[in-house]
KOLGUKOL-386364 format. One line per field, with one value per atom (N, C-alpha, C): residue in three letters; atom name; x, y, z. Coordinates in Angstrom, 2 decimals. Each point is the difference from the previous one (the first is absolute). Example, Ala and Ser with C-alpha at 12.3 -4.5 7.8 and 13.67 -1.06 7.14 Angstrom:
# KOLGUKOL-386364
residuo c(Ala | Ala | Ala | Ser | Ser | Ser)
atomo c(N | CA | C | N | CA | C)
px c(13.19 | -0.89 | 0.90 | -0.35 | 0.82 | -0.77)
py c(-5.69 | 1.19 | 1.20 | 1.05 | 1.19 | 1.09)
pz c(7.80 | 0.00 | 0.00 | -0.72 | 0.06 | 0.73)
//
This chain:
# KOLGUKOL-386364
residuo c(Unk | Unk | Unk | Unk | Unk | Unk | Unk | Unk | Unk | Unk | Unk | Unk | Unk | Unk | Unk | Unk | Unk | Unk | Unk | Unk | Unk | Unk | Unk | Unk | Unk | Unk | Unk | Unk | Unk | Unk | Unk | Unk | Unk | Unk | Unk | Unk | Unk | Unk | Unk | Unk | Unk | Unk | Unk | Unk | Unk | Unk | Unk | Unk | Unk | Unk | Unk | Unk | Unk | Unk | Unk | Unk | Unk | Unk | Unk | Unk | Unk | Unk | Unk | Unk | Unk | Unk | Unk | Unk | Unk | Unk | Unk | Unk | Unk | Unk | Unk | Unk | Unk | Unk | Unk | Unk | Unk | Unk | Unk | Unk | Unk | Unk | Unk | Unk | Unk | Unk | Unk | Unk | Unk | Unk | Unk | Unk | Unk | Unk | Unk | Unk | Unk | Unk | Unk | Unk | Unk | Unk | Unk | Unk | Unk | Unk | Unk | Unk | Unk | Unk | Unk | Unk | Unk | Unk | Unk | Unk | Unk | Unk | Unk | Unk | Unk | Unk | Unk | Unk | Unk | Unk | Unk | Unk | Unk | Unk | Unk | Unk | Unk | Unk | Unk | Unk | Unk | Unk | Unk | Unk | Unk | Unk | Unk | Unk | Unk | Unk | Unk | Unk | Unk | Unk | Unk | Unk | Unk | Unk | Unk | Unk | Unk | Unk | Unk | Unk | Unk | Unk | Unk | Unk | Unk | Unk | Unk | Unk | Unk | Unk | Unk | Unk | Unk | Unk | Unk | Unk | Unk | Unk | Unk | Unk | Unk | Unk | Unk | Unk | Unk | Unk | Unk | Unk | Unk | Unk | Unk | Unk | Unk | Unk | Unk | Unk | Unk | Unk | Unk | Unk | Unk | Unk | Unk | Unk | Unk | Unk | Unk | Unk | Unk | Unk | Unk | Unk | Unk | Unk | Unk | Unk | Unk | Unk | Unk | Unk | Unk | Unk | Unk | Unk | Unk | Unk | Unk | Unk | Unk | Unk | Unk | Unk | Unk | Unk | Unk | Unk | Unk | Unk | Unk | Unk | Unk | Unk | Unk | Unk | Unk | Unk | Unk | Unk | Unk | Unk | Unk | Unk | Unk | Unk | Unk | Unk | Unk | Unk | Unk | Unk | Unk | Unk | Unk | Unk | Unk | Unk | Unk | Unk | Unk | Unk | Unk | Unk | Unk | Unk | Unk | Unk | Unk | Unk | Unk | Unk | Unk | Unk | Unk | Unk | Unk | Unk | Unk | Unk | Unk | Unk | Unk | Unk | Unk | Unk | Unk | Unk | Unk | Unk | Unk | Unk | Unk | Unk | Unk | Unk | Unk | Unk | Unk | Unk | Unk | Unk | Unk | Unk | Unk | Unk | Unk | Unk | Unk | Unk | Unk | Unk | Unk | Unk | Unk | Unk | Unk | Unk | Unk | Unk | Unk | Unk | Unk | Unk | Unk | Unk | Unk)
atomo c(N | CA | C | N | CA | C | N | CA | C | N | CA | C | N | CA | C | N | CA | C | N | CA | C | N | CA | C | N | CA | C | N | CA | C | N | CA | C | N | CA | C | N | CA | C | N | CA | C | N | CA | C | N | CA | C | N | CA | C | N | CA | C | N | CA | C | N | CA | C | N | CA | C | N | CA | C | N | CA | C | N | CA | C | N | CA | C | N | CA | C | N | CA | C | N | CA | C | N | CA | C | N | CA | C | N | CA | C | N | CA | C | N | CA | C | N | CA | C | N | CA | C | N | CA | C | N | CA | C | N | CA | C | N | CA | C | N | CA | C | N | CA | C | N | CA | C | N | CA | C | N | CA | C | N | CA | C | N | CA | C | N | CA | C | N | CA | C | N | CA | C | N | CA | C | N | CA | C | N | CA | C | N | CA | C | N | CA | C | N | CA | C | N | CA | C | N | CA | C | N | CA | C | N | CA | C | N | CA | C | N | CA | C | N | CA | C | N | CA | C | N | CA | C | N | CA | C | N | CA | C | N | CA | C | N | CA | C | N | CA | C | N | CA | C | N | CA | C | N | CA | C | N | CA | C | N | CA | C | N | CA | C | N | CA | C | N | CA | C | N | CA | C | N | CA | C | N | CA | C | N | CA | C | N | CA | C | N | CA | C | N | CA | C | N | CA | C | N | CA | C | N | CA | C | N | CA | C | N | CA | C | N | CA | C | N | CA | C | N | CA | C | N | CA | C | N | CA | C | N | CA | C | N | CA | C | N | CA | C | N | CA | C | N | CA | C | N | CA | C | N | CA | C | N | CA | C | N | CA | C | N | CA | C | N | CA | C | N | CA | C | N | CA | C | N | CA | C | N | CA | C | N | CA | C | N | CA | C | N | CA | C | N | CA | C)
px c(1.01 | 1.13 | 0.22 | 1.23 | 0.36 | -0.23 | -0.61 | -0.20 | 1.31 | 0.43 | 1.25 | -0.04 | -1.13 | -0.12 | 0.32 | -0.17 | 0.26 | 1.44 | 0.78 | 1.39 | 0.93 | 1.19 | 1.06 | 1.24 | 0.63 | 1.23 | 1.07 | 0.74 | 1.06 | 1.34 | 1.03 | 1.34 | 0.32 | 0.46 | 0.27 | 1.51 | 0.49 | 1.44 | 0.29 | 1.25 | 0.41 | -0.35 | -0.15 | -0.33 | -1.49 | -0.81 | -1.45 | -0.56 | -1.00 | -0.55 | -0.87 | 0.06 | -0.93 | -1.38 | -1.04 | -1.35 | -0.07 | -0.54 | -0.12 | -1.19 | -0.03 | -1.17 | -1.31 | 0.03 | -1.20 | -0.45 | 0.96 | -0.33 | -0.56 | 0.59 | -0.45 | -1.46 | -0.40 | -1.39 | -0.99 | 0.41 | -0.89 | 0.09 | 1.13 | 0.20 | -0.57 | 0.16 | -0.42 | -1.48 | -0.92 | -1.41 | -0.27 | 0.90 | -0.18 | 0.45 | 0.66 | 0.45 | -0.42 | -1.32 | -0.47 | 0.51 | 0.31 | 0.51 | 1.51 | 0.66 | 1.47 | 0.43 | 1.12 | 0.58 | 1.42 | 0.48 | 1.40 | 0.72 | 1.06 | 0.82 | 1.43 | 0.81 | 1.42 | 0.81 | 0.86 | 0.87 | 1.43 | 0.81 | 1.40 | 0.11 | -0.92 | 0.02 | -0.56 | -0.59 | -0.53 | -1.52 | -0.73 | -1.45 | -0.41 | -1.00 | -0.52 | -1.52 | -0.65 | -1.43 | -0.15 | -0.92 | -0.21 | -1.49 | -0.32 | -1.37 | 0.04 | -0.84 | -0.13 | -1.33 | 0.06 | -1.16 | -0.33 | -1.27 | -0.42 | -0.51 | 0.33 | -0.40 | -0.50 | -0.82 | -0.58 | 0.99 | 1.08 | 0.99 | 1.33 | 0.98 | 1.35 | 0.10 | -0.62 | 0.13 | -0.68 | -1.09 | -0.64 | 0.95 | 0.68 | 1.00 | 1.14 | 0.43 | 1.08 | -0.41 | -1.24 | -0.49 | 0.05 | -0.42 | 0.05 | 1.44 | 0.88 | 1.42 | 0.53 | -0.37 | 0.46 | -0.55 | -1.24 | -0.57 | 0.77 | 0.32 | 0.77 | 1.39 | 0.60 | 1.32 | -0.05 | -1.06 | -0.14 | -0.19 | -0.79 | -0.17 | 1.35 | 0.79 | 1.31 | 0.88 | -0.02 | 0.79 | -0.53 | -1.32 | -0.60 | 0.35 | -0.01 | 0.25 | 1.49 | 0.82 | 1.43 | 0.18 | -0.82 | 0.03 | -0.34 | 0.85 | -0.08 | -0.18 | -1.05 | -0.29 | 0.65 | -0.15 | 0.25 | -1.34 | -0.02 | -1.23 | 0.26 | -0.86 | 0.13 | -1.26 | 0.20 | -1.10 | -0.05 | -1.17 | -0.25 | -1.33 | -0.31 | -1.28 | -1.10 | -0.86 | -1.14 | 0.30 | 1.25 | 0.33 | 1.19 | -0.10 | 1.13 | 0.17 | 1.21 | 0.30 | 0.89 | -0.39 | 0.74 | 0.49 | 1.28 | 0.60 | 0.59 | -0.43 | 0.55 | 0.79 | 1.17 | 0.80 | 1.00 | 0.59 | 0.96 | 1.42 | 0.65 | 1.31 | 1.04 | 0.00 | 1.04 | -0.07 | -1.21 | -0.13 | -0.27 | -0.04 | -0.18 | -1.24 | -1.11 | -1.24 | -1.13 | -1.02 | -1.19 | 0.01 | -0.30 | -0.13 | -1.41 | -0.47 | -1.34 | -0.14 | 1.10 | -0.03 | -0.57 | 0.35 | -0.44 | -1.51 | -0.57 | -1.45 | -0.70 | 0.57 | -0.55 | 0.02 | 1.12 | 0.13 | -0.96 | -0.19 | -0.94 | -1.42 | -0.39 | -1.34 | -0.19 | 1.01 | -0.09 | -0.01 | 0.68 | -0.03 | -1.42 | -0.65 | -1.39 | -0.90 | 0.21 | -0.82 | 0.18 | 1.22 | 0.25 | -0.74 | -0.01 | -0.68 | -1.51 | -0.53 | -1.44 | -0.47 | 0.94 | -0.38 | -0.70)
py c(1.71 | -0.63 | 0.62 | 0.30 | 0.57 | -1.02 | 0.45 | -0.89 | -0.07 | -1.21 | -0.19 | 0.69 | -0.06 | 0.57 | 1.50 | 0.66 | 1.44 | 0.30 | -1.03 | 0.20 | 0.28 | 0.42 | 0.26 | -0.74 | -0.73 | -0.69 | 1.03 | -0.25 | 0.91 | -0.70 | 0.79 | -0.58 | -0.92 | -1.17 | -1.02 | -0.15 | 0.22 | -0.14 | -1.41 | -0.38 | -1.35 | -0.33 | 1.03 | -0.25 | 0.21 | 0.13 | 0.16 | -1.27 | 0.15 | -1.19 | -0.83 | -1.31 | -0.90 | 0.17 | -0.33 | 0.01 | -1.07 | 0.37 | -0.94 | -0.94 | -1.13 | -0.89 | 0.70 | 0.89 | 0.74 | 0.94 | 0.70 | 0.90 | -0.81 | -1.14 | -0.84 | -0.39 | -0.30 | -0.39 | 1.10 | 1.26 | 1.10 | 0.36 | -0.31 | 0.37 | -1.03 | -1.28 | -1.06 | 0.07 | 0.33 | 0.07 | 1.07 | 0.97 | 1.03 | -0.45 | -1.17 | -0.51 | -1.47 | -0.24 | -1.38 | -0.60 | -1.27 | -0.67 | -0.06 | 0.81 | -0.02 | -0.99 | -0.64 | -0.93 | 0.43 | -0.43 | 0.19 | -1.31 | 0.10 | -1.17 | 0.31 | -1.03 | 0.18 | -0.52 | 0.86 | -0.36 | 0.27 | -1.02 | 0.13 | 0.68 | -0.34 | 0.55 | 1.41 | 0.53 | 1.37 | -0.06 | 0.61 | 0.04 | 0.99 | -0.41 | 0.81 | -0.10 | 1.05 | -0.06 | -0.46 | -0.93 | -0.49 | -0.11 | 0.27 | -0.15 | -0.30 | -0.95 | -0.32 | 0.57 | 0.72 | 0.63 | -0.71 | -0.37 | -0.76 | 0.94 | -0.38 | 0.77 | -0.94 | 0.54 | -0.83 | -0.32 | 0.80 | -0.24 | 0.65 | -0.23 | 0.48 | 1.52 | 0.64 | 1.45 | 0.76 | -0.54 | 0.64 | -0.04 | -1.12 | -0.10 | 0.97 | 0.15 | 0.93 | 1.44 | 0.36 | 1.35 | 0.24 | -0.99 | 0.12 | 0.13 | -0.81 | 0.08 | 1.42 | 0.62 | 1.38 | 0.98 | -0.20 | 0.87 | -0.15 | -1.24 | -0.24 | 0.61 | -0.08 | 0.60 | 1.52 | 0.64 | 1.45 | 0.32 | -0.81 | 0.16 | -0.11 | -0.98 | -0.21 | 1.24 | 0.59 | 1.20 | 1.18 | 0.15 | 1.10 | -0.11 | -1.22 | -0.23 | -0.20 | -0.14 | -0.32 | -1.25 | -1.00 | -1.28 | -1.05 | -0.99 | -0.86 | -1.47 | -0.63 | -1.40 | -0.95 | -1.26 | -1.03 | -0.25 | 0.00 | -0.22 | -1.13 | -1.01 | -1.12 | -0.05 | 0.09 | -0.04 | -1.38 | -0.61 | -1.27 | 0.15 | -0.96 | 0.07 | -0.11 | 1.02 | -0.01 | 0.32 | 0.36 | 0.24 | 0.94 | 0.90 | 0.84 | -0.19 | -0.36 | -0.16 | 1.16 | 0.66 | 1.15 | -0.33 | 0.22 | -0.18 | 1.33 | 0.46 | 1.22 | -0.37 | 0.59 | -0.06 | 1.13 | 0.31 | 1.11 | -0.58 | 0.24 | -0.59 | 0.40 | 1.27 | 0.50 | -0.65 | -0.33 | -0.59 | -1.51 | -0.51 | -1.45 | -0.53 | 0.65 | -0.43 | 0.98 | -0.05 | 0.81 | 1.29 | 1.08 | 1.35 | 0.46 | 1.02 | 0.52 | 0.37 | 0.44 | 0.34 | -1.15 | -1.21 | -1.16 | -0.17 | 0.27 | -0.11 | 1.14 | 1.19 | 1.13 | -0.34 | -0.50 | -0.33 | -1.13 | -0.97 | -1.09 | 0.54 | 0.89 | 0.59 | 0.79 | 0.72 | 0.77 | -0.92 | -1.13 | -0.99 | -0.55 | -0.30 | -0.46 | 1.03 | 1.27 | 1.06 | 0.04 | -0.20 | -0.03 | -1.17 | -1.13 | -1.18 | 0.23 | 0.78 | 0.25 | 1.04 | 0.70 | 1.06 | -0.58)
pz c(19.93 | -0.64 | -1.39 | -0.31 | -1.30 | -1.10 | -1.08 | -1.15 | -0.78 | -0.30 | -0.73 | -1.36 | -0.66 | -1.34 | -0.01 | 1.15 | 0.10 | 0.37 | 0.30 | 0.42 | -1.16 | 0.34 | -0.98 | 0.48 | -0.90 | 0.36 | 0.32 | 1.08 | 0.40 | -0.19 | -0.18 | -0.19 | 1.17 | -0.32 | 1.01 | 0.15 | 1.21 | 0.28 | 0.50 | -0.05 | 0.39 | 1.45 | 0.85 | 1.40 | 0.31 | -1.04 | 0.21 | 0.63 | 0.86 | 0.68 | -0.93 | 0.19 | -0.66 | 0.63 | -0.74 | 0.55 | 1.10 | 1.14 | 1.11 | -0.24 | 0.69 | -0.12 | 0.36 | 0.98 | 0.39 | -1.12 | -0.61 | -1.11 | -1.17 | -0.26 | -1.12 | 0.18 | 1.24 | 0.26 | -0.37 | 0.13 | -0.35 | -1.48 | -0.64 | -1.41 | -0.98 | 0.30 | -0.93 | -0.38 | 0.92 | -0.40 | -1.08 | -0.14 | -1.01 | -1.39 | -0.06 | -1.30 | -0.15 | -0.03 | -0.13 | -1.31 | 0.04 | -1.20 | -0.05 | 0.82 | 0.07 | 1.08 | -0.26 | 0.96 | 0.33 | 1.15 | 0.36 | -0.30 | -0.80 | -0.31 | 0.42 | 0.06 | 0.31 | -1.18 | -0.54 | -1.11 | 0.43 | 0.02 | 0.44 | 1.36 | 0.90 | 1.34 | 0.13 | -1.08 | 0.00 | -0.18 | 0.94 | -0.13 | -1.09 | -0.77 | -1.09 | -0.02 | -0.49 | -0.29 | -1.44 | -0.24 | -1.36 | -0.31 | -1.25 | -0.47 | -1.50 | -0.43 | -1.42 | -0.50 | -1.10 | -0.59 | -1.31 | -0.19 | -1.18 | -1.10 | -1.25 | -1.18 | -1.08 | -0.89 | -1.06 | -1.11 | -0.08 | -1.04 | 0.37 | -0.83 | 0.27 | -0.01 | -1.00 | -0.13 | 1.14 | 0.52 | 1.17 | 1.19 | 0.17 | 1.07 | -0.21 | -1.25 | -0.31 | 0.31 | -0.32 | 0.33 | 1.51 | 0.77 | 1.46 | 0.49 | -0.54 | 0.36 | -0.20 | -1.11 | -0.28 | 1.04 | 0.42 | 1.04 | 1.31 | 0.35 | 1.23 | -0.13 | -1.18 | -0.22 | 0.19 | -0.48 | 0.21 | 1.48 | 0.69 | 1.44 | 0.70 | -0.37 | 0.62 | -0.18 | -1.16 | -0.24 | 0.82 | 0.06 | 0.77 | 1.49 | 0.51 | 1.43 | 0.30 | -1.03 | 0.13 | 0.86 | -0.33 | 0.71 | -1.05 | -0.18 | -1.17 | 0.35 | -0.55 | 0.30 | -1.01 | 0.28 | -1.01 | -0.67 | -1.32 | -0.76 | -0.99 | 0.02 | -0.93 | -0.86 | -1.31 | -0.97 | -0.65 | 0.06 | -0.68 | -0.74 | -0.88 | -0.67 | 1.06 | 0.05 | 0.90 | 1.45 | 0.31 | 1.41 | 0.13 | 0.99 | 0.40 | 1.51 | 0.40 | 1.42 | 0.43 | 1.09 | 0.51 | 1.41 | 0.23 | 1.33 | 0.45 | 1.17 | 0.60 | 1.24 | 0.15 | 1.23 | -0.07 | 1.12 | 0.07 | -0.04 | -1.11 | -0.27 | 1.04 | 0.38 | 0.93 | 1.37 | 0.45 | 1.34 | -0.07 | -1.21 | -0.21 | 0.73 | -0.26 | 0.61 | -0.28 | 0.84 | -0.21 | 0.81 | -0.69 | 0.57 | -0.34 | 0.67 | -0.29 | -1.47 | -0.63 | -1.43 | -0.84 | 0.36 | -0.78 | 0.07 | 1.14 | 0.18 | -0.75 | 0.03 | -0.77 | -1.49 | -0.48 | -1.41 | -0.40 | 0.88 | -0.29 | -0.11 | 0.90 | -0.06 | -1.29 | -0.41 | -1.24 | -1.22 | 0.09 | -1.08 | -0.15 | 1.12 | -0.03 | -0.67 | 0.32 | -0.59 | -1.52 | -0.47 | -1.45 | -0.65 | 0.67 | -0.54 | -0.07 | 0.92 | 0.05 | -1.01 | -0.62 | -0.96 | -1.22)
//
């Protein structure tokens, strides 16, 4: 099985397929701590990362922002005192694509640095 962390986000077209339930079963174990939520009828991957203070969270947010630019795939990021919440989904297809799982795995790697 391909490791998500080694993947590269690819350009996603409006007709790109959503991740199937079977694919999700193999992908989710590679991103422990992430959950699938539904916002306005759109499935998203979400994870909250804990920090000891606001500036540590801000530093992490900046790392995720650089990742987003490198991958040309952009999440919703919410910064609060002691917490950063990251939501990945594919805007063009209004749901989850393999890109989202790749980006989530890379987000985890940034948090582990």
